[in-house]
C-alpha positions as CSV (number, residue, x, y, z in Angstrom):
1,X,33.1,132.2,-2.1
2,X,36.7,131.7,-3.0
3,X,39.7,131.7,-1.0
4,X,40.8,135.3,0.4
5,X,44.8,135.8,1.2
6,X,45.7,136.8,4.8
7,X,46.6,140.6,4.5
8,X,49.5,141.8,6.6
9,X,50.4,139.5,9.1
10,X,50.8,140.7,12.8
11,X,54.1,140.1,14.7
12,X,54.2,138.1,17.7
13,X,55.1,141.1,20.1
14,X,52.2,143.0,18.6
15,X,49.7,140.4,19.1
16,X,50.8,139.8,22.8
17,X,50.4,143.6,23.4
18,X,46.9,143.7,21.5
19,X,45.8,140.9,23.9
20,X,46.8,142.2,27.1
21,X,45.6,145.6,26.1
22,X,41.9,144.3,25.6
23,X,41.9,141.6,28.3
24,X,40.2,142.9,31.7
25,X,40.5,141.1,35.0
26,X,37.1,139.5,36.1
27,X,35.5,141.6,38.5
28,X,33.0,139.0,40.1
29,X,33.4,137.8,43.7
30,X,32.8,134.5,45.2
31,X,33.3,132.6,48.5
32,X,35.0,129.3,48.6
33,X,35.6,127.1,51.6
34,X,39.0,128.0,53.4
35,X,40.5,124.5,52.2
36,X,39.6,125.5,48.5
37,X,41.3,128.9,48.6
38,X,45.0,127.7,47.6
39,X,45.9,129.2,44.2
40,X,42.8,131.6,44.3
41,X,43.0,135.4,44.2
42,X,41.8,137.0,47.2
43,X,38.8,139.7,46.8
44,X,39.0,141.9,50.0
45,X,41.9,143.3,52.1
46,X,42.4,141.6,55.4
47,X,43.0,142.9,59.0
48,X,43.6,141.1,61.7
49,X,40.4,141.7,64.3
50,X,42.1,140.1,67.5
51,X,45.7,139.0,68.6
52,X,47.0,135.9,67.3
53,X,47.7,134.2,69.6
54,X,45.0,135.7,71.7
55,X,47.0,135.0,74.8
56,X,50.7,134.7,76.3
57,X,51.7,131.1,75.7
58,X,54.5,128.4,76.6
59,X,57.0,128.1,73.5
60,X,58.6,124.9,75.4
61,X,57.4,122.2,77.4
62,X,58.4,122.8,81.3
63,X,57.3,125.0,84.3
64,X,56.0,128.5,84.3
65,X,57.5,130.7,86.9
66,X,58.3,133.8,88.3
67,X,61.8,134.6,86.6
68,X,62.9,136.4,89.5
69,X,62.3,133.1,91.6
70,X,65.4,131.8,89.7
71,X,67.9,134.4,90.3
72,X,71.6,132.6,90.9
73,X,70.0,129.4,90.0
74,X,72.7,126.7,88.5
75,X,74.1,123.6,88.6
76,X,75.4,123.6,91.5
77,X,73.2,125.7,93.1
78,X,69.4,124.5,92.2
79,X,66.4,126.8,93.0
80,X,63.5,124.6,94.7
81,X,60.0,125.7,93.6
82,X,56.7,124.1,94.6
83,X,54.9,122.3,91.8
84,X,51.2,123.4,92.4
85,X,49.5,121.7,89.3
86,X,49.7,120.8,85.8
87,X,48.3,122.2,82.7
88,X,47.8,120.7,79.2
89,X,47.2,122.6,76.0
90,X,44.0,123.5,75.6
91,X,43.4,123.8,79.5
92,X,43.5,127.0,81.4
93,X,44.8,127.1,85.2
94,X,42.3,128.4,87.7
95,X,44.9,129.8,90.2
96,X,47.9,132.1,90.5
97,X,51.7,131.0,90.7
98,X,53.0,132.7,93.4
99,X,56.3,133.3,95.1
100,X,58.5,129.9,95.3
101,X,55.8,128.2,93.3
102,X,55.7,126.8,89.4
103,X,53.2,125.2,87.3
104,X,53.9,122.3,84.8
105,X,53.0,123.5,81.5
106,X,52.9,122.0,77.8
107,X,54.1,123.8,74.7
108,X,51.3,126.1,73.4
109,X,49.2,126.5,76.6
110,X,48.5,129.7,78.1
111,X,51.0,131.4,80.5
112,X,49.1,131.5,84.2
113,X,48.5,134.5,86.1
114,X,51.6,135.3,88.3
115,X,54.1,133.7,85.9
116,X,56.2,135.5,83.6
117,X,58.6,133.2,81.8
118,X,58.9,129.5,81.5
119,X,61.6,126.8,82.1
120,X,62.1,124.1,79.9
121,X,62.0,120.8,81.3
122,X,65.5,120.0,80.3
123,X,66.8,122.5,82.9
124,X,64.9,120.8,85.9
125,X,64.5,117.8,87.7
126,X,61.6,116.7,90.1
127,X,61.2,114.9,93.3
128,X,57.8,114.9,94.7
129,X,56.4,118.1,94.3
130,X,59.6,120.1,94.5
131,X,61.2,121.1,91.1
132,X,64.9,121.9,91.0
133,X,65.9,124.9,88.9
134,X,69.2,124.6,87.4
135,X,69.2,127.9,85.4
136,X,68.9,131.7,85.9
137,X,66.2,132.8,83.5
138,X,65.0,136.2,82.7
139,X,61.2,137.7,82.3
140,X,59.6,136.4,78.9
141,X,62.0,133.6,78.6
142,X,60.7,130.3,76.3
143,X,57.2,132.1,76.0
144,X,55.4,134.0,73.3
145,X,53.2,137.1,74.3
146,X,49.9,137.9,73.1
147,X,49.8,139.2,69.7
148,X,53.4,137.8,68.9
149,X,52.1,136.7,65.3
150,X,49.5,139.2,64.6
151,X,48.2,142.4,66.8
152,X,44.6,143.5,66.6
153,X,44.7,146.1,63.6
154,X,47.7,144.6,61.9
155,X,47.2,144.7,57.9
156,X,47.8,141.0,56.9
157,X,46.8,140.4,53.1
158,X,45.8,142.7,50.4
159,X,43.2,142.6,47.4
160,X,44.6,140.8,44.8
161,X,46.9,138.4,47.0
162,X,47.6,135.1,45.5
163,X,46.5,132.5,47.9
164,X,49.4,130.3,49.1
165,X,49.6,127.8,51.9
166,X,51.0,130.3,54.4
167,X,48.4,133.0,53.4
168,X,45.6,130.4,53.7
169,X,47.2,129.5,57.4
170,X,47.1,133.4,58.2
171,X,43.4,133.1,57.5
172,X,42.8,130.2,59.4
173,X,44.4,131.7,62.2
174,X,42.1,134.6,62.4
175,X,39.2,132.1,62.1
176,X,38.0,132.4,58.3
177,X,36.0,129.6,57.3
178,X,35.4,130.9,53.9
179,X,37.3,133.3,51.7
180,X,36.2,136.0,49.2
181,X,38.0,135.2,46.2
182,X,38.0,136.6,42.3
183,X,35.8,134.3,40.5
184,X,37.4,132.2,37.8
185,X,36.8,133.3,34.1
186,X,34.1,131.1,32.3
187,X,35.7,130.0,28.9
188,X,33.7,128.7,26.3
189,X,35.2,126.3,23.9
190,X,34.3,125.5,20.2
191,X,35.5,123.0,17.6
192,X,34.9,123.3,14.3
193,X,35.5,121.4,10.9
194,X,33.1,119.0,9.3
195,X,35.9,116.4,9.6
196,X,35.8,116.4,13.4
197,X,33.3,114.2,15.6
198,X,33.2,113.4,19.0
199,X,35.1,110.6,21.0
200,X,32.8,107.5,21.2
201,X,31.7,107.5,17.4
202,X,33.0,105.4,15.0
203,X,35.2,107.0,12.5
204,X,34.1,107.1,9.2
205,X,36.3,107.9,6.1
206,X,37.7,111.5,6.3
207,X,36.6,112.2,10.0
208,X,38.8,112.4,12.9
209,X,38.4,112.9,16.6
210,X,38.1,116.3,18.2
211,X,41.4,117.0,19.8
212,X,41.7,120.7,20.4
213,X,38.8,121.1,22.9
214,X,40.4,118.9,25.4
215,X,44.0,120.5,25.0
216,X,42.2,124.0,25.3
217,X,40.3,122.5,28.4
218,X,43.6,121.7,30.0
219,X,45.5,124.9,29.3
220,X,42.5,126.7,30.6
221,X,42.3,125.0,33.9
222,X,45.9,125.0,34.4
223,X,45.6,129.1,34.1
224,X,42.8,129.8,36.8
225,X,39.8,129.3,34.2
226,X,36.7,127.3,34.1
227,X,36.7,125.6,30.7
228,X,33.0,124.9,29.0
229,X,33.2,122.7,26.2
230,X,30.4,123.8,24.2
231,X,30.7,121.1,21.3
232,X,31.6,121.2,17.3
233,X,30.5,124.2,15.4
234,X,29.3,123.5,12.1
235,X,31.1,125.5,9.1
236,X,28.3,127.8,7.7
237,X,27.8,131.2,8.7
238,X,24.4,130.7,10.7
239,X,26.0,128.2,13.1
240,X,29.2,130.4,13.4
241,X,27.1,133.5,14.2
242,X,25.1,131.6,16.8
243,X,28.3,130.2,18.4
244,X,29.8,133.6,18.6
245,X,26.8,134.9,20.0
246,X,26.6,132.1,22.7
247,X,30.3,132.7,23.4
248,X,29.3,136.4,24.3
249,X,27.7,135.1,27.5
250,X,31.0,134.0,29.0
251,X,34.0,135.7,29.9
252,X,36.2,134.5,26.8
253,X,35.5,132.5,23.9
254,X,37.6,130.2,22.1
255,X,37.1,128.9,18.6
256,X,39.6,126.1,17.0
257,X,39.3,125.7,13.3
258,X,37.8,128.2,10.6
259,X,40.0,130.7,11.2
260,X,42.6,130.3,8.1
261,X,41.5,131.7,4.7
262,X,40.0,128.6,2.8
263,X,36.8,128.6,1.2
264,X,35.3,127.0,4.3
265,X,37.0,129.1,6.7
266,X,34.3,131.4,7.6
267,X,34.9,132.4,11.3
268,X,37.1,135.6,10.4
269,X,34.5,136.8,7.9
270,X,31.6,136.5,10.4
271,X,33.7,137.9,13.3
272,X,34.2,141.1,11.0
273,X,30.7,141.6,10.8
274,X,29.8,141.0,14.4
275,X,32.7,142.4,16.3
276,X,36.0,144.0,16.3
277,X,38.8,142.0,14.8
278,X,42.2,143.2,16.5
279,X,44.4,140.9,14.4
280,X,43.8,138.0,12.1
281,X,47.0,136.4,11.0
282,X,50.4,136.4,13.1
283,X,53.9,135.9,11.6
284,X,54.5,132.8,13.0
285,X,54.9,129.2,12.2
286,X,52.8,127.0,12.9
287,X,49.9,129.3,14.1
288,X,49.7,131.7,11.2
289,X,45.8,131.9,10.9
290,X,45.2,133.0,14.6
291,X,42.4,135.6,15.3
292,X,41.7,137.9,18.4
293,X,38.6,139.9,18.4
294,X,36.1,141.6,20.6
295,X,32.2,141.0,20.4
296,X,29.9,142.7,23.1
297,X,32.8,143.4,25.1
298,X,33.7,139.6,25.0
299,X,37.3,138.7,23.9
300,X,37.6,135.6,21.7
301,X,40.4,133.8,19.8
302,X,40.3,131.9,16.9
303,X,42.7,129.3,17.2
304,X,44.2,127.2,14.1
305,X,42.7,123.7,13.6
306,X,46.0,121.8,13.6
307,X,46.6,120.6,17.1
308,X,50.3,121.5,17.2
309,X,49.4,124.8,16.0
310,X,46.4,125.4,18.6
311,X,48.3,124.0,21.5
312,X,51.5,126.1,20.8
313,X,49.5,129.3,20.6
314,X,47.4,128.5,23.8
315,X,50.7,128.5,25.4
316,X,51.8,131.5,24.0
317,X,48.4,134.1,23.5
318,X,45.7,132.2,25.4
319,X,47.4,131.0,28.8
320,X,48.5,134.9,29.9
321,X,45.3,136.2,28.9
322,X,43.2,133.9,31.2
323,X,45.8,134.4,34.0
324,X,45.1,138.3,33.6
325,X,41.4,137.6,33.6
326,X,41.7,135.5,36.8
327,X,44.1,138.0,38.6
328,X,46.8,135.2,38.4
329,X,50.6,136.3,38.5
330,X,52.2,135.9,35.1
331,X,54.1,132.4,34.6
332,X,57.7,132.8,33.3
333,X,58.4,129.6,31.5
334,X,61.5,127.9,32.4
335,X,64.5,127.8,29.9
336,X,67.7,125.7,29.4
337,X,70.6,126.5,27.1
338,X,71.8,123.4,25.2
339,X,73.5,122.6,22.3
340,X,71.4,121.5,19.1
341,X,71.8,117.9,18.2
342,X,71.8,118.5,14.6
343,X,72.1,121.0,11.9
344,X,68.6,122.8,11.4
345,X,67.6,124.9,8.2
346,X,64.8,127.3,8.1
347,X,63.5,128.8,4.8
348,X,60.4,130.6,6.7
349,X,59.8,134.2,6.2
350,X,58.1,134.0,9.7
351,X,59.3,133.4,13.2
352,X,59.3,129.6,13.8
353,X,58.4,127.6,17.1
354,X,60.2,124.3,16.7
355,X,59.4,121.7,19.1
356,X,62.3,119.7,20.6
357,X,63.3,116.9,22.8
358,X,66.3,117.2,25.0
359,X,68.5,114.0,25.1
360,X,71.9,113.4,26.5
361,X,72.2,117.3,27.2
362,X,71.4,118.1,23.5
363,X,68.2,119.5,21.6
364,X,66.7,117.4,18.8
365,X,63.8,118.4,16.5
366,X,60.8,116.6,16.8
367,X,60.2,116.0,13.2
368,X,56.5,116.3,12.9
369,X,54.0,118.4,11.2
370,X,51.7,121.3,12.8
371,X,48.5,118.7,12.1
372,X,50.3,115.7,14.6
373,X,49.7,116.3,18.2
374,X,52.4,114.0,18.8
375,X,54.9,116.5,17.9
376,X,54.0,118.2,21.4
377,X,53.5,114.8,23.0
378,X,57.1,114.1,22.8
379,X,58.8,117.5,23.0
380,X,60.0,118.9,26.1
381,X,60.0,122.4,24.8
382,X,60.5,124.6,21.7
383,X,62.7,127.1,20.3
384,X,61.9,130.4,18.6
385,X,63.9,130.8,15.3
386,X,63.7,134.5,14.6
387,X,62.9,135.8,10.9
388,X,66.2,135.8,9.1
389,X,67.9,133.1,10.9
390,X,68.6,130.4,8.0
391,X,70.5,127.9,9.6
392,X,71.4,126.4,13.1
393,X,74.9,124.6,13.1
394,X,75.1,121.3,15.1
395,X,76.6,122.1,18.5
396,X,75.3,125.8,18.2
397,X,73.8,126.8,21.9
398,X,70.1,127.3,21.5
399,X,67.6,128.5,24.1
400,X,64.6,125.8,25.1
401,X,61.7,127.2,26.4
402,X,60.2,124.5,28.5
403,X,56.7,123.1,28.3
404,X,54.9,122.7,31.7
């Protein structure tokens, strides 16, 4: 077998479109404990089936009163009411507040029968069981009515809502202990290459440790997926075929290495036999040998083997795909505009992703190759040089897309 050159390369924009067009959200639903619902996607509509709070309650520490009993009260003309008891939070007074009476009450506790307002303690004084009231208050003063937060029948949350602390709090108020959420997509990860070996094995000449399965794992976790590392795939058609078939049992398959056009790069060949290849080769640098296909309704990525190319493409193509599968909102990377710290010359006929660090308010290229993971390790972000831009002069402003 001889090397087969890439055909027409796909633009980055077209690659993004094809991926988005062929990625479908996961429809499986699972229940998780309420405390684990943060950053998950709600799978049901939620309506309140009772008032929250279910009773009128005091908004201040003070005294529950009949508002009419405070008419004309002032600093020079206090009204005297008889204290008939004390009600702490969580307690319910077994009695009625009558005319000329008041009940000491704590913030959050139910308003007793007969009372219709609360006088805060700062506006009172106490002598024995007589409370002096120094303010004239209106009904409902410093109290919250039943259903002030949510009324029975209120629509509270929608299917597809991204769960935040506030939304989890709303479910807690409604008594949820478990929450139906969209299941996280399960993503199978495969590394390939005869030179790749797992960590813990002594390196022989010509061998390197597996990097990509770990960086892919973290990208997948960070974007709402469940990574499943399936090991290192051999560079032969039978092994590739078995791995692709295995990946079809997951929501998504990601393969690193073997997607280029060398004699041993057989992934694209086998993939064309087993599924529908949407594109093979993107007009970007690094990351040209990227492949996207569908096998048995399962989308699959063939990522470059070089660690920087694999990681860069994971941010650009894989992360949005996983987020869509998980039902998560898309993420817009933060950017910053800064001057370039040195002249940059490009001779590429492809769109270029150039990793940079920001130092003293300027962007400097991280001078590494696509096979060197430290080009990402020491980078704050990357800039995109469009096709046809041959030079960026020192001091020229560039837009840096910041890495998470």
